[in-house]
Structures are given as structure tokens and as C-alpha cells.
C-alpha positions in Angstrom: 1.5 5.1 -10.9 -2.0 4.2 -9.7 -3.1 0.6 -10.0 -6.7 -0.7 -9.7 -5.3 -4.3 -9.7 -4.4 -3.9 -6.0 -7.1 -3.7 -3.3 -6.2 -2.1 0.1 -8.6 -1.2 2.9 -8.1 0.7 6.2 -8.6 -1.5 9.2 -8.2 0.6 12.4 -4.6 1.7 12.7 -3.3 -0.3 9.8 -4.0 -1.0 6.2 -4.7 -4.5 4.8 -3.9 -5.8 1.3 -6.9 -7.8 0.2 -6.1 -8.5 -3.4 -3.1 -8.1 -5.7 -0.2 -9.4 -3.7 1.8 -10.4 -6.7 1.1 -7.1 -8.5 2.2 -5.1 -5.5 5.4 -7.1 -5.2 6.1 -6.6 -8.9 5.5 -2.8 -8.7 7.7 -2.5 -5.6 10.6 -4.3 -7.2 10.7 -1.8 -10.0 10.0 1.5 -8.2 9.9 1.0 -4.4 6.6 2.9 -4.1 3.1 3.0 -5.6 0.0 5.2 -5.3 -3.3 3.5 -4.7 -6.9 4.5 -4.3 -8.5 3.4 -1.0 -12.3 3.7 -0.7 -13.2 6.4 1.8 -9.6 7.6 2.0 -8.6 8.6 -1.4 -5.1 8.2 -2.8 -2.4 6.7 -0.6 1.3 6.1 -1.2 2.7 2.7 -0.3 6.5 2.5 0.1 8.8 -0.5 0.6 11.1 -0.5 3.6 13.5 -3.0 4.9 10.9 -4.3 7.4 7.9 -4.4 5.0 5.4 -2.2 3.3 4.1 1.1 4.8 1.6 3.8 3.9 3.1 7.3 4.1 0.4 9.5 5.5 0.7 12.8 7.3 4.4 12.3 8.1 3.6 8.9 9.6 4.4 5.3 8.5 1.3 3.2 8.8 1.9 -0.6 8.3 0.4 -2.3 5.3 -0.4 -5.9 6.3 -0.1 -8.3 3.4 -1.0 -11.6 5.2 
């Protein structure tokens, strides 16, 4: 699923959630992962882990900061 209600940007070595905190939490409760479009990056896949949200990219887990 791709959602335009959630805005994420790349900030150096991490991603930041700028808008759509509640929508992201809702989507993660039902599926545990979501695909998003990030300007300049294309589609990313956000997954929920025990320690928070991460972007899976090139076999790496990059943190998604939500605060």
C-alpha cells in the first residue's frame, strides 16, 4: 500500500516523519509495513520492529525518526 497521507524526508543518515503520525501508526498496526514515496528517493518500505520504525533499503535498516 502506498499512502500520500504520510510525509517522510531523508535527513542525512536517517529518515524523518514530518506528517501523518497517526496514519502511520494505524497502518503499522494492521500490516507491520507500508510503502511510501519520498521526494528525490522514490518508493521506500517502512517496517515496524520492536525498537521502532525502520526503512529497509539495500539490505540495511535505516531509522525512521518520528519525533
